[in-house]
VORO-246882 format. One record per atom (N, C-alpha, C): residue number from 1; residue in three letters; x, y, z. Coordinates in steps of 0.02 Angstrom, whole numbers, plus 50000, padded with zeros to 5 digits. Each point is the difference from the previous one (the first is absolute). Layout:
<rs>
pos	code	east	north	up
NUM	ALA	X	Y	Z
...
</rs>
This chain:
<rs>
pos	code	east	north	up
1	MET	43142	42812	46028
1	MET	50075	50016	50005
1	MET	50033	50017	49940
2	ALA	49984	49957	49943
2	ALA	50040	50013	49940
2	ALA	49979	50066	49967
3	ALA	49933	50019	50010
3	ALA	49979	50065	49974
3	ALA	50032	50058	50035
4	SER	50014	49996	50063
4	SER	50033	50048	50042
4	SER	50069	50006	49981
5	LEU	50032	49944	49984
5	LEU	50068	50001	49979
5	LEU	50007	50039	49927
6	LEU	49950	49987	49962
6	LEU	50000	50030	49931
6	LEU	49989	50078	50006
7	VAL	49957	50019	50036
7	VAL	49985	50071	50012
7	VAL	50061	50039	50029
8	LEU	50035	49970	50044
8	LEU	50057	50031	50031
8	LEU	50060	49997	49948
9	ALA	50005	49949	49964
9	ALA	50056	49995	49953
9	ALA	49988	50052	49943
10	VAL	49936	50004	49973
10	VAL	49988	50046	49946
10	VAL	50002	50075	50028
11	ALA	49983	50014	50058
11	ALA	50006	50065	50025
11	ALA	50079	50017	50009
12	PHE	50038	49950	50015
12	PHE	50072	50018	50004
12	PHE	50031	50010	49929
13	LEU	49976	49963	49955
13	LEU	50028	50002	49925
13	LEU	49977	50073	49975
14	VAL	49938	50016	50008
14	VAL	49977	50065	49970
14	VAL	50032	50058	50031
15	GLY	50016	49999	50065
15	GLY	50028	50055	50034
15	GLY	50073	50004	49999
16	SER	50036	49954	49967
16	SER	50071	49991	49998
16	SER	50035	50047	49949
17	GLY	49958	50016	49945
17	GLY	50034	50029	49948
17	GLY	50003	50082	50009
18	SER	50052	50028	49964
18	SER	50010	50072	50004
18	SER	49955	50041	49960
19	GLY	49966	49969	49949
19	GLY	49959	50037	49957
19	GLY	50031	50011	49936
20	GLY	50060	49986	49992
20	GLY	50039	50014	49935
20	GLY	49980	49947	49950
21	ILE	50028	50004	49941
21	ILE	49983	49951	49947
21	ILE	50024	49928	50019
22	ASP	50059	49997	50025
22	ASP	50028	49931	50015
22	ASP	50036	49996	50067
23	GLY	49987	50052	50038
23	GLY	50040	50011	50059
23	GLY	49975	49957	50061
24	GLY	49941	49981	49999
24	GLY	49963	49964	50059
24	GLY	50027	49928	50004
25	ALA	50029	49983	50055
25	ALA	50023	49934	50014
25	ALA	49964	49968	50054
26	ALA	49988	49937	49999
26	ALA	49966	49965	50051
26	ALA	50029	49928	50019
27	ALA	50014	49982	50058
27	ALA	50020	49932	50010
27	ALA	49942	49953	49989
28	PRO	50009	49945	49967
28	PRO	49943	49951	49988
28	PRO	49970	49972	50070
29	VAL	49938	49996	50003
29	VAL	49969	49976	50057
29	VAL	49958	49939	49978
30	GLU	50008	49944	50021
30	GLU	49964	49940	49966
30	GLU	49961	49960	50051
31	VAL	49946	49978	49977
31	VAL	49961	49945	50039
31	VAL	50014	49943	49960
32	GLU	50026	49946	50032
32	GLU	50019	49939	49965
32	GLU	49940	49963	49972
33	GLY	50016	49969	49948
33	GLY	49945	49961	49961
33	GLY	50028	49976	49936
34	THR	49981	49942	49975
34	THR	50024	49974	49938
34	THR	49960	50021	49940
35	GLU	49933	50019	50008
35	GLU	49957	50016	49946
35	GLU	49988	50073	50003
36	VAL	49978	50027	49944
36	VAL	49996	50073	49989
36	VAL	49926	50017	49997
37	ALA	49975	50041	50040
37	ALA	49929	50007	50013
37	ALA	49978	50075	49977
38	TYR	49940	50011	49986
38	TYR	49977	50062	49984
38	TYR	50003	50045	50067
39	GLY	50016	50064	49989
39	GLY	50014	50041	50057
39	GLY	50074	50007	50021
40	SER	50043	49953	49978
40	SER	50068	50002	50014
40	SER	50029	50061	49963
41	VAL	50055	50025	50035
41	VAL	50039	50060	49976
41	VAL	50072	49975	49982
42	ILE	50012	49997	49931
42	ILE	50057	49967	49975
42	ILE	50042	50039	49956
43	LYS	50064	49979	49990
43	LYS	50035	50022	49946
43	LYS	50006	49937	49948
44	LEU	50006	50023	49938
44	LEU	50010	49949	49940
44	LEU	50068	50009	49976
45	MET	50040	49952	49997
45	MET	50072	50003	49974
45	MET	50002	49963	49929
46	HIS	50027	50036	49952
46	HIS	50009	49979	49934
46	HIS	50054	49947	50004
47	GLU	49986	49933	49978
47	GLU	50047	49950	50009
47	GLU	50067	50012	49965
48	LYS	49998	50025	49946
48	LYS	50066	50009	49960
48	LYS	50044	50057	50024
49	THR	49970	50053	50014
49	THR	50046	50058	50023
49	THR	49996	50012	50070
50	LYS	49959	49970	50042
50	LYS	49994	50009	50075
50	LYS	49972	50074	50017
51	HIS	49971	50034	49954
51	HIS	49973	50067	50012
51	HIS	49930	49988	50027
52	ARG	49976	50050	50042
52	ARG	49934	49992	50032
52	ARG	49953	50041	49956
53	LEU	49940	49978	49990
53	LEU	49950	50034	49969
53	LEU	49981	50069	50043
54	HIS	50002	50055	49967
54	HIS	50009	50066	50039
54	HIS	49956	50055	49965
55	SER	49973	50044	50034
55	SER	49966	50055	49977
55	SER	50012	50061	50048
56	HIS	49987	50060	49967
56	HIS	50012	50065	50043
56	HIS	49955	50054	49962
57	ASP	49988	50048	50034
57	ASP	49955	50058	49977
57	ASP	50038	50043	49949
58	VAL	50027	49963	49943
58	VAL	50029	50040	49942
58	VAL	49967	49970	49939
59	PRO	49969	50046	49953
59	PRO	49971	49978	49943
59	PRO	50044	49985	49944
60	TYR	49973	49958	49957
60	TYR	50044	49989	49937
60	TYR	49998	50066	49962
61	GLY	50051	50014	49966
61	GLY	50005	50056	49957
61	GLY	49969	49987	49926
62	SER	49977	49944	49987
62	SER	49973	49985	49936
62	SER	49943	49951	50013
63	GLY	49967	49970	49946
63	GLY	49949	49952	50012
63	GLY	49942	50031	50038
64	SER	49982	49957	50046
64	SER	49937	50025	50041
64	SER	50011	50051	50045
65	GLY	50058	50013	50023
65	GLY	50013	50059	50049
65	GLY	49981	49976	50069
66	GLN	49984	49931	50010
66	GLN	49982	49982	50065
66	GLN	50061	49985	50042
67	GLN	49991	49977	50061
67	GLN	50057	49992	50051
67	GLN	50042	49946	49972
68	SER	50065	50012	50005
68	SER	50046	49951	49968
68	SER	50013	49943	50040
69	VAL	50015	49942	49975
69	VAL	50019	49937	50032
69	VAL	50072	49976	49975
70	THR	50039	49982	50047
70	THR	50069	49982	49982
70	THR	50022	49932	50040
71	GLY	50056	49981	49983
71	GLY	50036	49952	50041
71	GLY	50054	50035	50043
72	PHE	50001	49987	50065
72	PHE	50045	50036	50045
72	PHE	50048	49950	50028
73	PRO	50064	50018	50000
73	PRO	50049	49946	50016
73	PRO	50013	49984	50079
74	GLU	49976	50047	50043
74	GLU	50006	49986	50070
74	GLU	49945	49968	50032
75	GLY	50008	49958	50053
75	GLY	49940	49968	50027
75	GLY	49972	50039	50059
76	ASP	50027	50056	50024
76	ASP	49976	50036	50061
76	ASP	49962	50062	49986
77	ASP	49970	50006	49936
77	ASP	49967	50067	49988
77	ASP	49924	49984	50008
78	SER	49974	50047	50029
78	SER	49925	50000	50023
78	SER	49953	50006	49935
79	ASN	50025	50026	49952
79	ASN	49960	50015	49933
79	ASN	49991	49933	49963
80	SER	50026	49946	50025
80	SER	49989	49933	49962
80	SER	49955	49953	50037
81	TYR	49959	50029	50048
81	TYR	49948	49954	50034
81	TYR	49934	50003	49957
82	TRP	49969	49942	49995
82	TRP	49937	49999	49963
82	TRP	49948	49961	50045
83	ILE	49940	50016	49999
83	ILE	49948	49964	50037
83	ILE	49961	49956	49951
84	ILE	49997	49933	50017
84	ILE	49965	49955	49950
84	ILE	49925	50003	50022
85	ARG	49959	50025	49944
85	ARG	49928	50004	50008
85	ARG	49964	49957	49951
86	PRO	49940	49977	50015
86	PRO	49955	49967	49951
86	PRO	49970	50053	49955
87	THR	49971	49979	49945
87	THR	49958	50045	49960
87	THR	49933	50017	50034
88	PRO	49972	50057	49983
88	PRO	49937	50021	50039
88	PRO	49947	49948	49990
89	ASP	49994	49965	49952
89	ASP	49945	49948	49987
89	ASP	50013	49930	50026
90	SER	50059	49996	50035
90	SER	50020	49932	50026
90	SER	49970	49990	50070
91	SER	49991	49929	50010
91	SER	49977	49986	50073
91	SER	50060	49987	50039
92	SER	50064	50008	49984
92	SER	50057	49994	50038
92	SER	50005	50049	50056
93	LYS	50027	49989	50047
93	LYS	50009	50045	50059
93	LYS	50068	49996	50033
94	GLN	50020	50041	50041
94	GLN	50061	50009	50031
94	GLN	50014	49933	50035
95	GLY	50061	49977	49990
95	GLY	50025	49933	50028
95	GLY	49984	49941	49959
96	ASP	49963	50009	49943
96	ASP	49989	49941	49956
96	ASP	50062	49988	49960
97	ALA	50008	49934	49989
97	ALA	50061	49977	49957
97	ALA	49983	50025	49927
98	ILE	50059	50008	49961
98	ILE	49988	50016	49924
98	ILE	50021	49941	49959
99	GLU	49957	49980	49958
99	GLU	50015	49941	49962
99	GLU	50021	50020	49931
100	THR	50036	49957	49963
100	THR	50020	50015	49928
100	THR	49942	50014	49965
101	GLY	50000	50045	49952
101	GLY	49947	50021	49957
101	GLY	49951	50050	50035
102	GLY	50016	50016	50062
102	GLY	49963	50053	50037
102	GLY	50014	50071	49977
103	ILE	49956	50047	49998
103	ILE	50009	50068	49981
103	ILE	50010	50041	50064
104	ILE	50052	50039	50000
104	ILE	50023	50041	50057
104	ILE	50011	50072	49980
105	ARG	49998	50046	50045
105	ARG	50024	50067	49991
105	ARG	50056	50014	50049
106	LEU	50047	50041	49982
106	LEU	50057	50023	50042
106	LEU	49990	50071	50009
107	GLN	49993	50023	50066
107	GLN	49990	50068	50019
107	GLN	50067	50026	50031
108	HIS	50032	50052	49964
108	HIS	50058	50031	50031
108	HIS	49986	50033	50066
109	MET	50038	49974	50048
109	MET	49985	50019	50069
109	MET	50004	50074	50016
110	ARG	50057	50031	49972
110	ARG	50012	50069	50013
110	ARG	49953	50050	49969
111	THR	49980	49986	49937
111	THR	49963	50050	49960
111	THR	49925	49976	49989
112	ARG	49988	49938	50021
112	ARG	49930	49968	49995
112	ARG	49973	49988	49927
113	ARG	50046	50011	49957
113	ARG	49980	49983	49931
113	ARG	50011	49934	49980
114	TRP	49969	49972	49943
114	TRP	49995	49931	49980
114	TRP	50055	49984	49944
115	LEU	50032	49944	50003
115	LEU	50041	49979	49942
115	LEU	49955	49990	49944
116	HIS	50019	50028	49943
116	HIS	49954	50009	49947
116	HIS	50038	49991	49936
117	SER	49965	49983	49946
117	SER	50029	49998	49938
117	SER	49943	50014	49946
118	HIS	50019	50018	49931
118	HIS	49956	50015	49957
118	HIS	50035	50009	49934
119	LEU	49971	50029	49946
119	LEU	50028	49997	49931
119	LEU	50040	50065	49987
120	HIS	50051	50008	50045
120	HIS	50049	50056	49986
120	HIS	50066	49961	49994
121	ALA	50044	50027	49958
121	ALA	50065	49967	49993
121	ALA	50044	50019	50062
122	SER	50045	49953	50018
122	SER	50041	50014	50058
122	SER	50051	50053	49984
123	PRO	50024	50033	50046
123	PRO	50049	50054	49989
123	PRO	50063	49983	49965
124	LEU	50034	49951	50021
124	LEU	50069	49981	49973
124	LEU	49994	49951	49945
125	SER	49955	49954	50003
125	SER	50000	49947	49949
125	SER	49941	49996	49955
126	GLY	49956	50046	50008
126	GLY	49938	50003	49960
126	GLY	50013	50008	49927
127	ASN	49950	49971	49962
127	ASN	50006	50010	49925
127	ASN	49925	50004	49978
128	LEU	49993	50010	49934
128	LEU	49936	50007	49971
128	LEU	49955	49938	50005
129	GLU	50030	49945	50010
129	GLU	49966	49939	50004
129	GLU	49973	49981	50074
130	LEU	50029	50043	50044
130	LEU	49975	49992	50071
130	LEU	50026	49934	50024
131	ALA	50055	49969	49980
131	ALA	50032	49941	50027
131	ALA	50011	50014	50070
132	TYR	50021	50058	50019
132	TYR	50017	50020	50073
132	TYR	49949	50057	50021
133	GLY	49958	49975	50041
133	GLY	49944	50054	50022
133	GLY	50016	50032	50064
134	GLU	49982	50058	50012
134	GLU	50012	50042	50056
134	GLU	49964	49966	50064
135	VAL	50037	50001	50051
135	VAL	49978	49979	50067
135	VAL	50002	50063	50047
136	SER	49941	50019	50032
136	SER	50000	50057	50035
136	SER	49968	49988	50067
137	CYS	49984	50056	50039
137	CYS	49953	49996	50060
137	CYS	49945	50057	49984
138	PHE	49938	49974	50022
138	PHE	49940	50038	49975
138	PHE	49950	49996	50054
139	GLY	49958	50053	50007
139	GLY	49942	49994	50046
139	GLY	50010	50017	50071
140	GLY	49965	49962	50044
140	GLY	50003	50011	50067
140	GLY	49951	49951	50041
141	ASP	49998	50014	50067
141	ASP	49952	49955	50036
141	ASP	49935	49999	49971
142	GLU	49968	50058	49971
142	GLU	49935	49997	49976
142	GLU	49997	49996	49924
143	LEU	50055	49992	49965
143	LEU	50000	50003	49931
143	LEU	50046	49943	49973
144	SER	49967	49945	49971
144	SER	50035	49943	49973
144	SER	49961	49969	49937
145	ASP	50037	49982	49952
145	ASP	49961	49971	49945
145	ASP	50036	49934	49979
146	SER	49976	49975	49943
146	SER	50031	49931	49981
146	SER	50073	50003	49974
147	GLY	50026	50061	49984
147	GLY	50066	50007	49988
147	GLY	50042	49983	50058
148	ASP	49977	49990	50061
148	ASP	50035	49985	50060
148	ASP	49998	49927	50017
149	HIS	49971	49959	49957
149	HIS	49995	49932	50010
149	HIS	50056	49957	49971
150	TRP	50025	49954	50042
150	TRP	50063	49961	49978
150	TRP	49979	49925	50017
151	ARG	50016	49952	49958
151	ARG	49986	49933	50011
151	ARG	50062	49966	50022
152	LEU	50000	49964	50054
152	LEU	50054	49967	50029
152	LEU	50012	49934	49963
153	GLU	50061	49987	49977
153	GLU	50017	49943	49973
153	GLU	50064	49967	50033
154	ILE	49990	49947	50036
154	ILE	50056	49967	50042
154	ILE	50037	49955	49949
155	GLU	50070	50005	50010
155	GLU	50041	49955	49956
155	GLU	50000	49932	50033
156	GLY	50000	49950	49960
156	GLY	50003	49930	50029
156	GLY	49931	49973	50014
157	SER	49995	49958	50053
157	SER	49938	49966	50009
157	SER	49963	50023	50056
158	GLY	50022	50054	50035
158	GLY	49965	50027	50053
158	GLY	49935	50032	49994
159	LYS	49955	49991	50038
159	LYS	49932	50026	49998
159	LYS	49981	50064	50038
160	VAL	50037	50008	50055
160	VAL	49993	50053	50047
160	VAL	50064	50039	50002
161	TRP	49994	50068	50000
161	TRP	50060	50040	49998
161	TRP	50034	49991	50069
162	LYS	50065	49987	49994
162	LYS	50042	49987	50063
162	LYS	50063	50050	49992
163	ARG	50026	50016	50057
163	ARG	50058	50043	49993
163	ARG	50060	49982	49967
164	ASP	50008	49937	49990
164	ASP	50066	49979	49962
164	ASP	49982	49984	49928
165	GLN	49944	50015	49974
165	GLN	49986	49984	49935
165	GLN	50010	50056	49948
166	LYS	50020	49978	49939
166	LYS	50007	50046	49949
166	LYS	49934	50018	49967
167	VAL	49987	50056	49991
167	VAL	49928	50016	49967
167	VAL	50006	50052	49943
168	ARG	49951	50003	49959
168	ARG	49992	50050	49955
168	ARG	49931	50037	50013
169	LEU	50001	50066	49980
169	LEU	49936	50033	50006
169	LEU	49982	50024	49926
170	ARG	49939	49980	49975
170	ARG	49982	50014	49935
170	ARG	49939	50051	50006
171	HIS	50011	50051	49960
171	HIS	49952	50055	50003
171	HIS	49933	49975	49961
172	VAL	49945	50004	50031
172	VAL	49934	49972	49975
172	VAL	49979	50036	49930
173	ASP	50007	50068	50004
173	ASP	49971	50035	49942
173	ASP	50045	49997	49939
174	THR	50066	50001	50008
174	THR	50044	49998	49939
174	THR	50037	49941	49986
175	GLY	49995	49956	50051
175	GLY	50039	49931	49991
175	GLY	50074	50004	50011
176	GLY	50029	50057	50024
176	GLY	50070	50008	50005
176	GLY	50023	49979	50068
177	TYR	50057	49967	50003
177	TYR	50030	49975	50062
177	TYR	50043	50055	50035
178	LEU	49991	50011	50065
178	LEU	50045	50046	50036
178	LEU	50069	49978	49994
179	HIS	50039	50049	49974
179	HIS	50066	49985	49971
179	HIS	50052	50052	50024
180	SER	50057	49983	50007
180	SER	50055	50046	50008
180	SER	50066	49974	49973
181	HIS	50051	50045	49989
181	HIS	50063	49984	49968
181	HIS	50049	50059	50025
182	ASN	50059	49992	49976
182	ASN	50055	50043	50025
182	ASN	50004	50072	49968
183	LYS	49945	50019	49965
183	LYS	50003	50063	49967
183	LYS	49987	50057	50054
184	LYS	50048	50047	50013
184	LYS	49999	50043	50051
184	LYS	49970	50067	49979
185	TYR	49974	50036	50045
185	TYR	49972	50071	49988
185	TYR	50056	50049	50016
186	ASN	50017	50043	49957
186	ASN	50057	50050	50014
186	ASN	49976	50055	50047
187	ARG	49931	50017	49993
187	ARG	49975	50056	50041
187	ARG	49983	49984	50074
188	LEU	50004	49933	50016
188	LEU	49981	49974	50066
188	LEU	50063	49973	50037
189	GLY	50012	50019	50060
189	GLY	50058	49979	50040
189	GLY	49992	49933	50016
190	GLY	50055	49973	50033
190	GLY	50002	49932	50028
190	GLY	49992	49942	49953
191	GLY	50017	50007	49940
191	GLY	50003	49937	49955
191	GLY	49936	49970	49989
192	GLN	49946	50043	49992
192	GLN	49938	49971	49989
192	GLN	49986	49981	49926
193	GLN	49970	49942	49996
193	GLN	49991	49970	49934
193	GLN	49929	49994	49979
194	GLU	49991	49996	49936
194	GLU	49932	49997	49963
194	GLU	49961	49941	50028
195	VAL	49935	50012	50016
195	VAL	49950	49946	50006
195	VAL	49944	50012	49946
196	CYS	49979	49949	49969
196	CYS	49959	50007	49943
196	CYS	49958	49930	49993
197	GLY	49959	50007	49954
197	GLY	49956	49935	49981
197	GLY	50021	49972	49938
198	VAL	50012	49935	49995
198	VAL	50023	49962	49945
198	VAL	49955	49940	49988
199	ARG	49974	49996	49932
199	ARG	49954	49953	49985
199	ARG	50022	49928	49998
200	GLU	50069	49990	49992
200	GLU	50027	49934	49996
200	GLU	50020	49980	50072
201	LYS	49993	49937	50011
201	LYS	50024	49969	50060
201	LYS	50084	49990	49997
202	ARG	50033	50034	50041
202	ARG	50068	49999	50004
202	ARG	50031	49991	50068
203	ALA	50060	49976	50008
203	ALA	50031	49999	50062
203	ALA	50000	50066	50038
204	GLU	49998	50058	49970
204	GLU	50000	50065	50031
204	GLU	49929	50021	50026
205	ASN	49953	49954	49991
205	ASN	49933	50013	50028
205	ASN	49995	49973	50072
206	ILE	50048	49964	50027
206	ILE	49995	49966	50065
206	ILE	50016	50046	50059
207	TRP	49957	49993	50051
207	TRP	50003	50039	50059
207	TRP	49997	49956	50061
208	LEU	50030	50016	50052
208	LEU	50005	49967	50068
208	LEU	49976	50051	50055
209	THR	49962	49976	50046
209	THR	49987	50042	50060
209	THR	50065	50008	50047
210	ALA	50000	50060	50026
210	ALA	50060	50018	50036
210	ALA	49981	50025	50075
211	GLU	50024	50055	50018
211	GLU	49984	50030	50064
211	GLU	49926	50015	50010
212	GLY	49974	50001	50061
212	GLY	49926	50023	50004
212	GLY	49970	49973	50062
213	VAL	49940	50014	50005
213	VAL	49954	49977	50059
213	VAL	49955	49947	49969
214	TYR	50008	49939	50014
214	TYR	49963	49948	49973
214	TYR	49946	49976	50049
215	LEU	49932	50007	49981
215	LEU	49951	49974	50045
215	LEU	49993	49926	50003
216	PRO	49987	49965	50055
216	PRO	49982	49933	50003
216	PRO	49938	49986	49952
217	VAL	49997	49946	49969
217	VAL	49946	49981	49959
217	VAL	49937	49977	50037
218	ASN	49945	50022	49984
218	ASN	49935	49978	50032
218	ASN	50001	49922	50005
219	GLY	49987	49975	50053
219	GLY	49988	49923	50005
219	GLY	50065	49962	50009
220	SER	50057	50035	49991
220	SER	50066	49962	50004
220	SER	50016	49986	50075
221	LYS	50038	49946	50012
221	LYS	50018	49983	50067
221	LYS	50071	49993	50007
</rs>
């Protein structure tokens, strides 16, 4: 039953957009559950600014030239949905809970590319020391590498990712934390702000789960 609900919900979300950069809107469809499982389709909200982690088929004009990633201020945009996947060498499967220290991948639902980082300076805050690294989307269903791997760090004493917990995502290859702040892009509409990687642990590294389709965790009652 849960799998059927997920298929219907994802089909609805994928088909709801207009195909524009940010024009597709979708009402959140949720399967209730307190824990976050592999296979769930979620939005991540930046705690400080309340913007959602967002991407669209628009490349950066500098750096890697890969698909851009931003923070988007509205909660009803379908370009802000991400599917939580395990790494290819993991034994984890759909419906498994995700523990702190676990390595995940986030696949952008609309474009099928992976949340990615590497040694390029971020567009607005980057400098020669790469204190702010570029975060992009890269690859596809059949193309993923270690630049798509993020380690989950739960704030506080929690061991398993729950929907009400504050978390950080640390990029495995570069050590940078997924980060955002109120620096806005002039060339992108809708008040979109920069998302980047920062090597220091800061308050601006914290994210919360928001709208989405949350699978029940295997073995939960």
